[in-house]
C-alpha positions in Angstrom: -20.0 77.4 -29.5 -19.0 80.5 -28.0 -16.2 82.5 -29.7 -14.7 85.5 -28.2 -11.0 85.5 -29.5 -11.8 88.5 -31.4 -13.3 90.6 -28.4 -11.0 93.4 -27.3 -10.6 93.2 -23.3 -11.2 96.5 -22.2 -13.7 98.6 -20.1 -16.8 97.8 -21.9 -16.0 94.2 -21.4 -17.8 92.8 -18.1 -18.9 89.7 -16.3 -22.5 89.8 -15.4 -24.4 87.3 -13.3 -22.1 84.6 -14.7 -22.6 85.7 -18.5 -20.0 87.8 -20.8 -21.3 91.3 -21.8 -20.1 93.9 -23.7 -20.9 97.7 -23.5 -21.6 98.7 -27.5 -23.2 102.0 -27.2 -23.7 103.4 -24.3 -26.1 106.7 -23.4 -22.9 109.0 -23.7 -22.3 107.8 -27.2 -25.8 108.2 -27.8 -26.9 111.5 -26.8 -29.1 109.8 -24.5 -31.2 108.0 -26.9 -30.2 104.4 -26.1 -28.2 101.8 -25.2 -26.7 98.6 -26.7 -25.2 95.4 -25.2 -23.8 92.4 -26.2 -24.2 89.2 -24.5 -23.1 85.5 -23.9 -24.6 82.8 -21.6 -24.1 79.5 -21.0 -27.2 77.3 -21.0 -29.6 77.7 -18.2 -28.7 81.2 -17.2 -31.8 83.3 -16.2 -31.6 87.0 -14.4 -34.2 87.5 -11.6 -37.5 88.3 -13.0 -37.5 92.4 -12.8 -39.3 95.2 -14.3 -38.0 98.5 -15.7 -40.2 102.3 -14.8 -38.2 104.1 -17.1 -37.0 102.4 -20.2 -38.4 99.7 -22.9 -35.9 96.8 -23.9 -35.7 94.4 -26.6 -33.6 91.5 -27.0 -32.4 90.6 -30.6 -31.0 86.5 -30.4 -28.1 86.2 -32.9 -27.6 82.5 -31.7 -29.5 80.1 -29.6 -32.9 80.0 -27.6 -34.5 81.4 -24.4 -37.9 80.7 -23.3 -39.2 84.5 -22.1 -41.5 85.4 -19.6 -43.0 88.8 -20.6 -45.8 89.7 -18.7 -48.1 87.2 -17.8 -47.2 85.7 -21.0 -44.1 82.6 -21.9 -42.6 81.9 -25.4 -39.5 81.0 -27.3 -37.3 83.1 -29.1 -34.7 81.8 -31.2 -31.8 82.7 -33.7 -33.0 85.5 -36.0 -35.9 86.7 -33.9 -36.6 89.7 -31.2 -38.3 90.3 -28.2 -39.8 93.3 -26.7 -39.5 94.0 -23.4 -42.0 97.2 -22.5 -41.2 99.4 -19.2 -43.6 98.5 -16.3 -44.0 94.8 -17.5 -42.0 92.4 -15.5 -39.7 90.2 -17.5 -36.9 87.5 -17.2 -35.6 84.3 -19.8 -33.9 81.5 -19.5 -31.0 80.3 -21.8 -32.9 76.9 -22.8 -30.0 76.1 -25.7 -26.5 75.2 -24.8 -25.6 78.6 -25.1 -26.8 81.8 -26.4 -25.8 85.0 -27.8 -27.9 88.2 -28.0 -27.9 92.0 -28.4 -30.3 93.9 -25.8 -31.6 97.5 -26.6 -32.8 99.6 -24.3 -34.3 103.1 -24.9 -33.9 105.6 -23.2 -30.1 105.0 -23.0 -28.5 104.8 -19.5 -29.8 101.0 -18.3 -26.6 99.9 -19.2 -25.2 101.6 -16.1 -26.6 99.2 -14.2 -25.0 96.5 -16.3 -22.0 97.9 -15.5 -22.8 98.5 -12.0 -23.5 95.5 -10.8 -21.1 93.3 -12.9 -17.2 93.2 -12.9 -14.7 93.7 -15.5 -13.5 90.9 -17.6 -10.0 89.9 -17.3 -10.4 88.1 -20.4 -13.2 87.4 -23.1 -14.1 84.4 -21.6 -17.5 83.6 -19.2 -16.9 83.9 -16.1 -16.6 81.3 -13.1 -19.8 79.7 -11.8 -20.5 81.6 -8.9 -24.0 82.2 -7.3 -25.3 85.9 -7.7 -24.6 88.7 -5.2 -28.3 89.9 -5.0 -27.8 93.0 -2.8 -25.4 94.0 -5.0 -27.9 93.7 -7.6 -30.8 95.7 -5.6 -29.0 98.4 -4.8 -27.8 98.4 -8.4 -31.3 98.5 -9.8 -32.7 101.2 -7.5 -30.3 103.7 -9.1 -31.7 103.0 -12.2 -35.7 102.7 -11.5 -36.3 99.0 -11.9 -37.0 96.2 -9.5 -36.3 92.7 -8.5 -39.7 91.2 -8.5 -38.8 87.3 -8.7 -36.5 84.9 -8.7 -35.1 83.5 -12.1 -36.6 80.9 -14.2 -36.1 77.4 -12.8 -35.3 78.4 -9.2 -39.0 79.5 -7.5 
């Protein structure tokens, strides 16, 4: 069960693609070294398949289970496990548990700005209402950050 009661509602708490996302560190906080985001999602959450051209990323699963596609590979990452997503390799994931809680680390920092530009401030520490993704907004924001959508979310082929 997702718990949000201790989260501060401020400009770092965002509604992003149907998930609750919190920017823990941005490039300005780390002198460009990395960005770190925390995310809570419900079952079935999957971002569009995409590729980063400027940074590597890693997902650290705190709770739940993700089915990950990285390049041609597909595998499960569960609570306590991590996955490395190198730049230049298309990837996505699907939340296969009832919900998930994870960190996403990007290095160098900067890509966390996409999570801000493609999201809305969360008016409360809750998951957002269900809504289809604003694909043109995502595409526009990704171009700014040197990334691109290369396929649909998992389960939406």
